[in-house]
ZAMAR-715395 format. One record per residue (C-alpha): residue in one letter; x negated, y, z negated; residue number from 1. Coordinates in nm, 4 decimals. Example, Ala and Ser with C-alpha at 12.3 -4.5 7.8 and 13.67 -1.06 7.14 Angstrom:
REM ZAMAR-715395
A; -1.2300; -0.4500; -0.7800; 1
S; -1.3670; -0.1060; -0.7140; 2
//
This chain:
REM ZAMAR-715395
E; 16.9272; 6.1810; -14.0156; 1
Q; 17.0517; 6.0429; -14.3478; 2
T; 17.2764; 6.1698; -14.6251; 3
I; 17.1568; 6.1230; -14.9927; 4
P; 17.2481; 6.2184; -15.3648; 5
Y; 17.1879; 6.5773; -15.4130; 6
G; 17.2436; 6.6087; -15.8109; 7
S; 17.5247; 6.4774; -15.9596; 8
S; 17.8294; 6.5734; -15.7015; 9
R; 17.6292; 6.7245; -15.4071; 10
V; 17.4613; 6.5657; -15.0967; 11
A; 17.1635; 6.6771; -14.9099; 12
D; 17.1056; 6.5721; -14.5086; 13
V; 16.7624; 6.4976; -14.4429; 14
A; 16.6420; 6.4680; -14.0933; 15
F; 16.3063; 6.3523; -13.9417; 16
Y; 16.1569; 6.3397; -13.5953; 17
P; 16.0836; 6.1287; -13.4064; 18
Y; 16.3353; 5.8841; -13.5235; 19
N; 16.2449; 5.5284; -13.6165; 20
S; 16.4816; 5.2591; -13.7491; 21
G; 16.2120; 5.1254; -13.9726; 22
M; 16.1836; 5.4324; -14.1686; 23
Y; 16.3965; 5.5271; -14.4634; 24
C; 16.4743; 5.7904; -14.7071; 25
T; 16.4964; 5.8121; -15.0924; 26
V; 16.5206; 6.0404; -15.3874; 27
A; 16.1353; 6.1108; -15.5086; 28
E; 16.0914; 6.1099; -15.8728; 29
G; 15.9244; 6.4458; -15.9139; 30
G; 16.1956; 6.6243; -15.6945; 31
G; 16.2663; 6.6218; -15.3077; 32
Y; 16.2993; 6.3328; -15.1163; 33
E; 16.0436; 6.0510; -14.9731; 34
I; 16.0520; 5.9763; -14.6161; 35
S; 15.8594; 5.6215; -14.5776; 36
D; 15.6693; 5.4418; -14.3307; 37
Y; 15.6002; 5.7029; -14.0611; 38
D; 15.3033; 5.5677; -13.8444; 39
F; 15.0549; 5.8359; -13.7410; 40
P; 14.9210; 5.6865; -13.4342; 41
A; 14.5470; 5.5901; -13.3940; 42
V; 14.5980; 5.6160; -13.0279; 43
Q; 14.7841; 5.9117; -12.8687; 44
T; 14.8392; 5.9550; -12.4918; 45
Y; 14.7020; 6.2468; -12.2974; 46
V; 14.9625; 6.5292; -12.2213; 47
A; 14.8707; 6.8377; -12.0322; 48
D; 14.8411; 7.1372; -12.2587; 49
S; 15.0233; 6.9530; -12.5356; 50
F; 15.0369; 6.6502; -12.7257; 51
C; 15.2505; 6.3063; -12.7227; 52
E; 15.5853; 6.3670; -12.9031; 53
E; 15.5585; 6.0542; -13.1534; 54
A; 15.2067; 6.2121; -13.2665; 55
Y; 15.3664; 6.5347; -13.4205; 56
P; 15.6510; 6.4867; -13.6585; 57
M; 15.8909; 6.7220; -13.8148; 58
A; 16.1293; 6.7145; -14.1243; 59
A; 16.4298; 6.9369; -14.2473; 60
V; 16.6369; 6.9165; -14.5570; 61
S; 16.9677; 7.1005; -14.5634; 62
E; 17.0832; 7.2920; -14.8576; 63
A; 17.3723; 7.1267; -15.0484; 64
G; 17.7089; 7.1830; -14.8536; 65
S; 17.5275; 7.3608; -14.5606; 66
E; 17.4838; 7.2081; -14.2177; 67
D; 17.1991; 7.4446; -14.1349; 68
F; 16.8571; 7.2751; -14.0786; 69
S; 16.5115; 7.4424; -14.0643; 70
F; 16.2855; 7.1915; -13.9247; 71
R; 15.9121; 7.2113; -14.0490; 72
N; 15.5952; 7.0609; -13.8696; 73
I; 15.4174; 6.7944; -14.0976; 74
S; 15.0898; 6.7814; -13.8745; 75
G; 14.8120; 7.0219; -13.7419; 76
V; 14.6159; 6.9991; -13.4120; 77
L; 14.2794; 6.9766; -13.2994; 78
K; 14.1951; 7.1738; -12.9776; 79
L; 13.8972; 7.1015; -12.7416; 80
M; 13.8287; 7.3035; -12.4430; 81
L; 13.6151; 7.1339; -12.1935; 82
T; 13.4601; 7.2284; -11.8410; 83
G; 13.2648; 7.0201; -11.6105; 84
S; 13.2967; 6.8030; -11.2838; 85
E; 13.3602; 6.4634; -11.4597; 86
A; 13.6930; 6.2827; -11.5342; 87
V; 13.7759; 6.2414; -11.8672; 88
K; 13.8681; 5.8968; -11.9767; 89
S; 13.9070; 5.9123; -12.3690; 90
I; 13.8317; 6.1440; -12.6600; 91
T; 13.7595; 5.9773; -13.0048; 92
L; 13.7532; 6.1693; -13.3483; 93
Q; 13.6071; 6.0613; -13.6703; 94
G; 13.5407; 6.2214; -13.9773; 95
N; 13.1921; 6.2429; -14.1187; 96
A; 13.3234; 6.0932; -14.4519; 97
D; 13.5579; 5.8430; -14.2926; 98
E; 13.8601; 6.0614; -14.3996; 99
I; 14.2123; 5.9076; -14.3269; 100
L; 14.3607; 5.9896; -13.9802; 101
S; 14.6147; 5.7534; -13.9099; 102
G; 14.8340; 5.4682; -14.0357; 103
K; 15.1519; 5.4322; -14.2367; 104
G; 15.2411; 5.7233; -14.4798; 105
V; 15.5182; 5.8687; -14.7069; 106
V; 15.6364; 6.2244; -14.6279; 107
T; 15.7749; 6.4045; -14.9471; 108
V; 16.0114; 6.7013; -14.8544; 109
G; 16.2258; 6.9139; -15.0183; 110
S; 16.5159; 7.1782; -14.9774; 111
G; 16.4410; 7.5615; -14.9334; 112
N; 16.0936; 7.6781; -14.8298; 113
F; 15.9313; 7.3538; -14.8930; 114
E; 15.5893; 7.2381; -14.7812; 115
P; 15.5739; 6.8628; -14.6532; 116
V; 15.3303; 6.6496; -14.8272; 117
V; 15.1830; 6.3333; -14.6726; 118
T; 15.0666; 6.0293; -14.8890; 119
F; 14.8894; 5.7380; -14.7367; 120
G; 14.9363; 5.3754; -14.8171; 121
A; 14.6962; 5.0604; -14.7720; 122
S; 14.7277; 5.0444; -14.4014; 123
V; 14.5292; 5.3223; -14.2570; 124
G; 14.2514; 5.4150; -14.0297; 125
N; 13.9709; 5.6737; -13.9819; 126
V; 13.9665; 5.6932; -13.6199; 127
V; 14.1994; 5.8614; -13.3868; 128
T; 14.1697; 5.8110; -12.9918; 129
L; 14.3192; 6.0482; -12.7268; 130
D; 14.3656; 5.8114; -12.4329; 131
C; 14.3568; 5.9319; -12.0841; 132
S; 14.2830; 5.6183; -11.9244; 133
S; 14.6010; 5.5659; -11.7214; 134
A; 14.5201; 5.8907; -11.5313; 135
P; 14.1917; 6.0358; -11.5944; 136
V; 14.1417; 6.4143; -11.6308; 137
T; 13.9179; 6.5622; -11.3837; 138
L; 13.7542; 6.8679; -11.5224; 139
N; 13.6666; 7.2047; -11.3558; 140
K; 13.3415; 7.3724; -11.3712; 141
E; 13.4985; 7.7263; -11.4112; 142
T; 13.8551; 7.6901; -11.5878; 143
P; 13.8590; 7.4746; -11.9150; 144
T; 14.0749; 7.2129; -11.9820; 145
A; 14.2719; 7.1617; -12.2960; 146
F; 14.2828; 6.8527; -12.4985; 147
L; 14.5176; 6.8397; -12.8139; 148
I; 14.4927; 6.5876; -13.0644; 149
A; 14.7531; 6.5817; -13.3341; 150
L; 14.6510; 6.4992; -13.6807; 151
P; 14.8012; 6.4599; -14.0434; 152
P; 14.6899; 6.7404; -14.2864; 153
V; 14.3057; 6.6396; -14.3660; 154
T; 13.9957; 6.8322; -14.4977; 155
F; 13.6858; 6.7037; -14.3264; 156
E; 13.4442; 6.7912; -14.6112; 157
T; 13.1216; 6.7349; -14.4271; 158
G; 13.2833; 6.7920; -14.0616; 159
F; 13.3520; 6.5299; -13.8163; 160
N; 13.2513; 6.4270; -13.4901; 161
V; 13.4126; 6.3842; -13.1449; 162
V; 13.3072; 6.1609; -12.8441; 163
V; 13.4032; 6.2401; -12.4875; 164
E; 13.3930; 5.9436; -12.2461; 165
G; 13.3933; 5.9909; -11.8885; 166
V; 13.5244; 5.7350; -11.6227; 167
S; 13.1774; 5.6511; -11.5319; 168
G; 13.1226; 5.5221; -11.8844; 169
G; 12.8953; 5.8100; -11.9862; 170
K; 12.9603; 5.9806; -12.3423; 171
M; 12.8955; 6.2985; -12.4998; 172
T; 12.9311; 6.3567; -12.8866; 173
L; 13.0352; 6.6762; -13.0371; 174
K; 12.9297; 6.7250; -13.3972; 175
T; 13.0070; 6.9550; -13.6838; 176
S; 12.8622; 6.9015; -14.0134; 177
N; 13.0556; 7.2184; -14.1631; 178
K; 13.3827; 7.1970; -14.3571; 179
A; 13.6834; 7.1993; -14.1368; 180
V; 14.0518; 7.1877; -14.2504; 181
I; 14.3511; 7.0703; -14.0508; 182
S; 14.6436; 7.2307; -14.1897; 183
R; 15.0136; 7.1634; -14.0876; 184
S; 15.1663; 7.3761; -13.7991; 185
S; 14.8234; 7.5266; -13.7383; 186
I; 14.5511; 7.4725; -13.4601; 187
L; 14.1822; 7.3956; -13.5316; 188
R; 14.0070; 7.5053; -13.2195; 189
M; 13.6560; 7.3983; -13.1120; 190
P; 13.4311; 7.6238; -12.9008; 191
Q; 13.4437; 7.5608; -12.5315; 192
V; 13.1938; 7.3037; -12.4164; 193
E; 13.0797; 7.1836; -12.0610; 194
F; 13.1214; 6.7940; -12.0718; 195
A; 12.7863; 6.6116; -12.0011; 196
P; 12.8225; 6.2498; -11.9689; 197
V; 12.5030; 6.1819; -12.1598; 198
G; 12.3785; 6.3760; -12.4646; 199
G; 12.5102; 6.5552; -12.7674; 200
V; 12.6227; 6.9067; -12.8679; 201
M; 12.6043; 7.0422; -13.2416; 202
I; 12.9137; 7.2768; -13.3190; 203
E; 12.8340; 7.5310; -13.5770; 204
E; 13.1661; 7.6557; -13.6153; 205
V; 13.5332; 7.5746; -13.5538; 206
S; 13.8251; 7.8476; -13.5774; 207
K; 14.1746; 7.8132; -13.7084; 208
T; 14.4571; 7.9630; -13.5445; 209
//
């Protein structure tokens, strides 16, 4: 948490999660506050029915003179539901137009009912991997297993592809060529798919919740 000038005689408290000592906060030229050098991770560790904490940031700005904080999510989530008998080693996501999905970014926030805005710098990446290698996730043929990947807000103008890799080394690619939007504080859900270690599936639609 950092206290910074708010007008001529007032101050505002700006809070950001997760904390990193290398980040800093300044007053933005166009209003609000810029939180610099948050690193949207290119590799995320699998967490059952959730996502790793460092991949899903939140920010809050107090009103002048108030200690009340209302944290707002900055990222969104892509959710996959897989069935099968194979154990999953990793899941890799990439936009068909190489959209920016990871790297150092500046988050601009403001007081009141603000919408966080993410601006990326030069050190960025276009691939995000959900790593399950330390404890491969064994699928069930009847009950789907959820895999959640946290992403900064992004529009996949021509869709994206997801590569699922099993412990045997076999891979399956899930593809969509339709426009898809990852919005902050929301889930973009892909249809349930049975994982086959070899082959590909064209996904015609994804749904937003």
